[in-house]
N, C-alpha and C positions, 0 to 999 in steps of 0.2 A: 587287451583279451591274449594277444601273441608278447608284446613288451619286446625290449628290447633285445634279446636273445635273435631273434627274428635274421634279423641285419648280422649274424652271423655268419648264417648257413650259404651265403657262396664262398667263403674265403675256407668253411667245415668241407664244403662240396670239395673243390681245387685240390683239399689235402687231403680228401679222401683214398685212402688205399682196397677204395672199392666203387668204381667211380658209376656201375650201374649195378648199383646193393643193395643195403637198407635206404641210408639217407636218401641215395636217390628218388628210391620209392616213397618214402616220408615226406620229401620237398613236392611232388610231382604230386602226390593225395591231397598236400594242404590247400598248394597251389587252385588246383583243378575244383577242391571242394570251395573255395572261397570264388573261383571263377561263377561257380554255380550257383553261389546262394547270388551273389550279387545281378546277377544275369536273369537268375529264377528257370536255369535251365536243365532240367529234373534227365537229359541224358548225362552234362556232365557229374552233375550229385551220385547216380548208378556208376559210373565211372569212377569215382574218386572213390563209395563203399567195395569196385571192386579191386581197387590199387589197394586201400588197407589190409583185404581180408588180404592179399600175396604178401603186404610190408608187413602182416605180425609175421605171417611163417617164415620169411626169411629174417624177423627177428630172432624168431625162438631159434632159429641155426646159430645168427651170432651169439650169443648168450650161453648157446653149448660148447661152441668155442671160441671163447672172448679171447684169446690172443692174434686173432685176424684183426680185430678192427680197434682203433680206438676209444676207449672211454667215449669221449668226447663225445664219437660218431655214433653214439648207443644212445647218448643220453639226449643229443639231440632230435633223433629217428624217433624214440619215446613221444618227445614233448613235442612235433610235429602232429604222433598219431593220437594225441592226446586232442590238441585243438583243435583236427580233422574232425572228431569226434561230438565236437560238442556243436559245429556244424553241421552234421551227421546227423546227431541224436541220434543215434539206435538202440540207444537203453542209458538210463541214467548210472547203473552198474555196470556199462563199455567204459565209461569216463570216470567214476570210481576206480576200477583194475586199474588204466590206466597210470593212476594217480598214484596209488598204490605200490604196485611196482618200480617206479620213478625213483617214489621216496627210498623203496629198499634199496635202485643203485645206487644213490647218492650216498645211503648211509655205510653202504657197504664201504665204500671208498674213503668215508672221514674224514671229518672237513679239516683237517692241512690239504686236501689237495684242491679243494678251492680255494685259496688264497688270491690269486693272479688270472689272469689271462680267462679264454673260452671258458674253461672248468666251474672261474667264477660268477662270470656273466650268465651263465646256463641254470647257474645253482642261484643266486638273485635273481633272476626270472621266471621259476619256479614257486623259489621258497610260499607265493601268496598261495598259489593253490595247496599247494601239501597243508599247509596252517589251516585253510580255510575247511579241505578234506576233513582234516579229522578234530576240525569244529564240528563239524554238522554232523559224522562220526558221534562226537564227545571222546573222543579216546585220544590218551596222552602218545606225546613223541618227542622222539629225541631230539625234534627241534628246540623243544626247552630247554636240553642242558645247555649247560654252563659254557664250555667249549667250540657249541654250535652258536651260540650268539658272540662269539668273541674270535674265534683262531680265524673263517674267512673270510675279518672284516679287519684284519693285524695290517694287511694295505691298503686297501683300497679303503675311503670314505665310505658310511653309509648317506644313502638317498631318505628323504624324510617318511618315504613308505616302507623303508627297511629299519629307520630305527622306530614307527611306528609297531611293525611287523613283532619286534624286540617285544615292548608294552606289553601288547595282545598274545604272547607264543604261551603264554601259562592257563589261558582261556579252555585248550583242550580240555589238559588232565584235571582241570580246575571242576570240569563239568563230568568228567568221569570218575569226581571222588562225591560229587551232588549227587547223583545218580545212586552209587554205592549206600550213601548214607540215606535215603529217602529206600532205600530197596530193604536198609536191614537198621532195623530201629533197638536194637541190641548198645548194652554201652559203650561195647570196647567204637563200634561206630557214633552212637551219640555223643562220645566225650570228645570227636574231632571236631564238633561246628563248629566251638574255638576257632579253630586252625583256620579252616572251610571258609570261616567268616573273615578273619586277619588276610587272608592271600587275596580272596578278591575283591576285601577294599583295597589290599596295595597296587593291585590293577587297574582299581579304578584313581587310583590318586595319580597313577606315572600315565594312561591313558591324559588326564589330564595335565600333566605336569608337560606330556609331549607335546599337543595345543597347544599352550599355553608358549614355551619356548620356538614351534612353528613360529606363532605368532606374532612375536618377539623379533624372532632372525627378518620378517618380513617389514619395511617400510609399506608396503600396499597391500589394501584386502586381500584377503588370500577366494571370500565370495562375496559375490552382494547381489541384494535382492532387484530383481525386474518385474516390470507388472509378464502376467503371464502370459507365456507363449506356446501350452505346456500340447501333449499329449492327451486328447480331454475322449472320456468313454462315453460311448454312446449312450449311458447310462446317467449321466450327468448328468443336474438341475440345469433348463435353460437357463441361460444370461450368468451362470453362475457359476466360473470354474471350481472344481471341487478345490484347486489350489493354488489362489487367487497372484501368488507370488512365484515365482521360480527362481534359483540361485544361478548365475553366471560368475565362469572360474576362470581364470588367468591360462590357465590352458587343464588338457584331459588329464591328465596324470594329475593334477595338484583336484580338479575334482572326482577322479580313481578314486585319492586319496584319502579326501579327507569325507565320501559317503562311505569307507569302510568304516573310519574313524566310528562317525557314528553308530553303525550297526557296531562295531565291539564293545562300545562303551551300552550301546542298549541290552548288549550278550549280560554283560556283567550287571546292569540294574536292575535287568527280569532274573537274576538270578540268587542274587544280595535279598532284593524283595521274597522270592522263595523260599530263603532258606528262614530269612524271618516268620516268616509264615506257618511253616514246619515246625517250626522251633517252639514259635508262641502256642502252636496246639498244642504240641506233642514234648515237649523239653522244656516246660514253664519252670525251673529250679536248675537251666543254663542264662543265665547274663552274658546275653549277645551284645553290642554295641550298636544307639541308637543311629539308622542313616538318618530321620526325619526326611524319608526320598517320599517327594511328592509325585504319585499317579503318571500324574500331567509329563512327568521328566521322558518317561518311556515316546510316550503321542507324540510331542517338541521332538524325540528324535529321531523318528517315524515320517515325521513330516519333513524335518529334512532330507531324508531320505530321499524322499516323493517332489518335493521342491526343486531337486538336482536331476529328477529324473530330464527332463527335456534338453537342458544341455547333454546328455549324452545320448541322447536319439535323434540329436540335429543330423540333416545329411552330412554334412562335415566330418562328422565324425566317422563315418563309415560303416564296420562294422563293428571296430574295438570301440565306441564309447559303447554299444548297446548293450557288446557282451561282457562287456562291465559292469553293468548292470544287478548281474543275478542275484548273488549274495545279499549285498543293501536289501534289494527287494525282494528276497524271499521274509526276511526279519522284520521289514518293514509291514509286509505283508500279514504275517502273523501276530503283533503288537496289536496292529486294528482288529483283527478276528479277535482275540483276544478281552477288546475293550466293547460294552453291550451301548456306548450310545449309538443313537441314529446318524452323528455327525461321522464314527470310527465306520457303520458299515457301509457310508456314502463309500467312504477312501479305504478300506477294504474290496470292494467291484473298481473301484478306478484300479486298483495293483493288479487286482484279476486277468481284466480288459489291459494293462499294461503287457501283462504275460502272453497272451495273444497274440498282443502287437511285437511283442517279441517272435517268438515262434514264424510268425507270416511273413517277418523282414528276413527269414531264415538262419534262426536260430532254437530248433524245435526242442534242444533240452531244456530251455528254458520251463514249456510245457511242467517236465518232471517235478518243477518247484513245488505244485502244490500239495503233491503230495510228500513229501520227505517230512520226514522227524519235526516234530518245536525245538524250539533255542528252550 
């Protein structure tokens, strides 16, 4: 949920030009919210909410006078408020507004300002949040631009998560193109069908290549099956776990990376399938590639995601593990919703019950997943 950028906060605070300013308020709000959720202390949650309200006023004042506080402080404070919103869960819109605001700050600075140091770590830490938000909103993003894929990483090497985000970065723009295509059946839009199809095929190939390269670079397994000790829904059949096998991982970073990989691949498969179905019904005179995609592929990916949830939800992962499940779980839920089989209906209920469990663990923002637009 937070990422390695949080480790930069003590140094940033020490260097702060305004020790009692916006960064101080933001870090206190985040720390108070974490303590409140970990101890289930309603008074701390209320205190954190008041800090956020005051902090946002301070942030607006800083943005009006940018010369008084360095950009890294503003970005770090904004990111703290964003993560605090996950814990407070006042509204999904609040989270979204924070993400878009931070994205604007980053875009306005330009990629050359995120090559090294604190700024680089802030960018890499928040890159996934921006990409997931644009993916969920199905809107194109500057993160797809070649300079944003290359320049911030011209000195520091990319982690496996960052190379995964490279491969998935075209998806928000392709989802936007697909929606526009479905809304407009004109010849102009129809003629773009092969282009969208080719671009989706390229994303699919890049994601698959990413997995192949990751596996070949590691001597040991990235995940392995174990007998399930998973969270079980109250509606699970007696003595029959919904997911009898759980996946374990070398560490939570690998688990987080793989579950998002399966989610990105599922979005790609789903969009290819919908594009092909739409084209067959309305544009039979256009030739599209035959993907020979098995409908079970999506169910397999969704099941992989769910089989990883026990690892994320283990108490040793504290809040980071559960909070990392939001996006992949949202994708898995939609896949099971769309499938009419009785097995998928049971798995859909399992996903919904896990969302309730996330709320009860102090992550109320998870509850907004159910009402979010589909993939």
